[in-house]
N, C-alpha and C positions, 0 to 999 in steps of 0.2 A: 472261556469262550466270550463272556460279556466284556472282559478286560481288553480282548483282542478287538472287539467291536468298537469300544471306547477309543482305543489308540488308533485305528483306521479312521474313525469319525474325526477325531482330533487332527490327524495329518491332513485329511481332506479340507477341513475348515481352514487350516493354516495356509494350504495351497490356494484355496479360493480367495482367502484375504489378501495374500500377496499378489495374485495375479489380477485381480479385479478391483480392489479397494486402494491400491496403491496411491492413486491421484486424488481420491476423494477425501483423504485425510491429510491434505497438504499442510505442513506447518506454516505458521505465520508469526510475524513480529509486529506488536502494536506499540506505538510511542506517542508521547504528548508534546505539544507545543505550549510554551507560555502564553497567556492570554494577550491577545493582539500582537502576537509576534509571529514572524515567518521564519525565523532562525532555527535551524536544527540544534538542539542542545547537545553538549559534549556527552551526556549520558546516552542520548539517543544515537549519536554517532558511533559510540562503542557498541550498542546493541545492533545497529544496522551492519557494522563491519562483521560482527560475530555471526550474524544471520547469513550474510552473503557469502562468507568463507565456506559455509556448509553447503553451498549451492553446487549444481552439477551441470553447468552450461545450459540451464533452462531459462526461459523468459521470466523476468521478475514483474509483478503487478505491484504498483504504488497506488494506494487508495487513500483518499482524504475525506474526512467527515466535514459536514458543514451545516449550518442552520439555514433556514429558508430565506435570509435576507440577502440583499445585494452584496453588502460587505462580507457576509459569510461565504458566499461563493468565490468572491475574489480572494479571501484568506485561504480557502481550500485550494484554489488554482495555484496560489503563491507557495503554499507549503508543498504541493506536488513538485513544482519547479525547483524549489530549494532542495528537496530530497533527491530529485533526479539529477541536478547538478552536482550535489555531493557524491552520488554514486558514480558519475562520470569521472570526476576528479580522483576517485579511487580506482579508475581503470576498469569500471564495469561497462561493457559496450552499450552505448545508447540505443542500439537497434534492437537489443534484447529487453528493453524496458516498455512496459505497457502502463498507461496512466488512466485513472478513472476516479469518479466520485463515489462515495458510499453513504447512503442516508442512514445506515445503521450505526456508524461511527459517530462518537461525540464531536462536537464542532471543532474542538481544539486538538484533534488527534489524527494520526495517519497510520497506515498499516502497510506491511510488505507481506507478500506471499508469492509463492512459485506458481507460475501459470500452469494450468492443466494442459495435457497433450492436445495440440490442435487449437488452443486458445490463441487468439490474437486480437489486437486492438491498437489504438493510436499510441505513439510514443511521445507525442506532443499534443497539447490542447491549447486552442487560442484563449486569450484572457476573456472572461465572461464580461467585464466591464473595463475596457481599456482606458477610459478616461480617469479611473482611480489610479493608474500607475504613475501619474505625475505628482501624486501626494504620497507622504510617508504612511505606512500601514496604520499607525496609531491614530490617523485622521479619517480613516475610511468610513467608519459608521457615521460621523458627523457630515462628511460630504455627501454620503448617500440620502441623508435627510435633506439636505439642501437641493440635490438634483432632482428628487421626486417632486 
């Protein structure tokens, strides 16, 4: 009798997990950028490709970490754009991409995750400091100090 209760309880827990917790445990893929670089590395491209292949026509969220500096925000925006453009060149629909910043990620990293049901957001963000776009990324920190 105790074995039967245990089996029923196990099946009930499995059902509840599949029905309600499916979206709360969404997989993600985190990758790094080289210091003061906005280019997606070949290793990250391979990881992005394998992560996206496992998708099921859901929206994809691109998150980028940043420090609290002007240049850090600009790097995060540029890394989001580079990742977004890479996904679009790989035929991932731009309308299914949501972009955002994440304070919990390190400043030189980004992450992909599948959007939860009903989650929506912008698929483009304006550059935080457009004046920096006229300079190469390696000079952004220096230019920010001059602008301030």
